[in-house]
C-alpha positions in Angstrom: 12.1 30.1 -16.4 8.8 31.5 -17.8 5.5 29.8 -16.8 5.1 28.9 -20.8 8.3 26.7 -20.4 7.1 24.7 -17.6 8.8 22.7 -15.0 10.5 20.3 -17.4 12.1 23.2 -19.4 14.8 23.7 -16.7 16.1 20.1 -16.8 18.1 20.1 -20.2 18.5 22.0 -23.4 16.1 20.2 -25.9 17.8 19.6 -29.3 15.0 19.4 -32.0 17.0 16.8 -34.0 16.6 14.4 -31.0 12.9 14.1 -31.6 10.6 13.6 -34.6 7.7 12.0 -36.2 7.0 8.6 -37.6 4.4 8.2 -40.3 2.7 5.0 -41.3 -0.8 4.4 -42.9 -3.3 1.6 -42.3 -6.2 0.1 -44.2 -8.7 0.8 -41.4 -9.1 3.2 -38.4 -9.4 0.1 -36.2 -5.8 -1.0 -37.1 -4.5 2.6 -36.7 -6.2 2.9 -33.3 -4.5 -0.5 -32.4 -1.1 0.6 -33.4 -1.6 4.1 -31.7 -2.6 2.5 -28.5 0.3 0.0 -28.6 2.9 2.9 -29.2 1.6 4.8 -26.5 1.3 2.0 -23.9 4.8 0.9 -24.7 6.2 4.7 -24.4 7.3 4.5 -27.9 5.4 7.6 -28.7 4.2 10.5 -26.8 1.3 11.4 -29.2 -0.4 9.8 -32.2 -2.7 11.6 -34.4 -5.0 9.8 -36.9 -5.9 11.5 -40.2 -8.4 10.1 -42.8 -6.5 10.1 -46.1 -6.8 9.0 -49.6 -3.7 7.4 -51.1 -2.6 6.8 -54.7 0.4 4.5 -55.2 1.7 1.8 -57.7 1.3 -1.8 -56.4 1.3 -5.2 -58.2 1.6 -3.8 -61.4 -1.1 -1.1 -61.4 -2.0 2.1 -59.9 -4.1 1.7 -56.7 -6.4 4.3 -54.9 -7.6 3.6 -51.5 -8.9 5.3 -48.3 -6.3 5.0 -45.3 -5.7 6.2 -42.0 -2.5 8.2 -41.6 -0.7 7.9 -38.2 1.7 10.8 -37.1 3.6 9.6 -34.2 5.7 12.2 -32.1 8.7 10.6 -30.4 12.3 10.7 -29.6 14.6 9.8 -32.6 16.5 7.1 -30.8 13.1 5.4 -30.4 12.6 5.4 -34.1 14.0 1.8 -34.9 12.2 0.1 -31.9 8.9 1.9 -33.0 9.3 0.8 -36.5 10.0 -2.9 -35.4 6.8 -2.9 -33.3 4.7 -1.3 -36.1 6.1 -3.9 -38.6 5.3 -6.8 -36.1 1.4 -5.9 -36.1 0.9 -4.2 -39.4 -1.4 -5.9 -41.9 0.4 -4.6 -44.9 3.1 -6.7 -46.6 5.2 -3.5 -47.2 4.0 -0.8 -44.8 5.0 2.8 -45.2 7.0 3.4 -42.1 9.4 6.5 -42.3 10.7 8.8 -39.8 11.3 12.5 -40.1 13.7 14.3 -37.6 12.4 17.7 -36.4 14.4 20.7 -37.4 12.8 23.1 -34.9 10.3 22.8 -32.1 8.9 24.3 -28.9 11.1 23.2 -25.9 8.1 22.8 -23.8 6.7 20.3 -26.2 10.0 18.4 -26.7 10.5 18.0 -22.9 6.9 16.6 -22.6 7.8 14.1 -25.2 10.7 13.2 -23.0 8.4 13.0 -20.0 5.8 10.9 -21.6 8.4 8.4 -23.3 10.3 8.0 -20.1 13.5 10.0 -20.7 14.8 11.4 -17.3 17.1 14.4 -17.1 18.4 15.8 -14.0 
């Protein structure tokens, strides 16, 4: 094991498709922070990044344009449905964007860190 792999790297072979990113957007940064903290506190995500974005979309019969905050939520793919349910419970939008993308590749040390943070134990 090299020092860049870290201690967790020797536990199991990380399969990138077992991990991924959830995306959702909110109307305000405060709402995004609330969702991010909930997901981290409940170990449904290992890392949540918040990005200020501008969205164009069709809603209620017309084209809309709004400033939003995009959340990039890194987690294990088997937690996708549980995280989606929690986001939906507290999201202010009627039809929030909540989509999941599996990883096709990734640094093993980072994937193991996601395991550690979200409570996955290997031995």
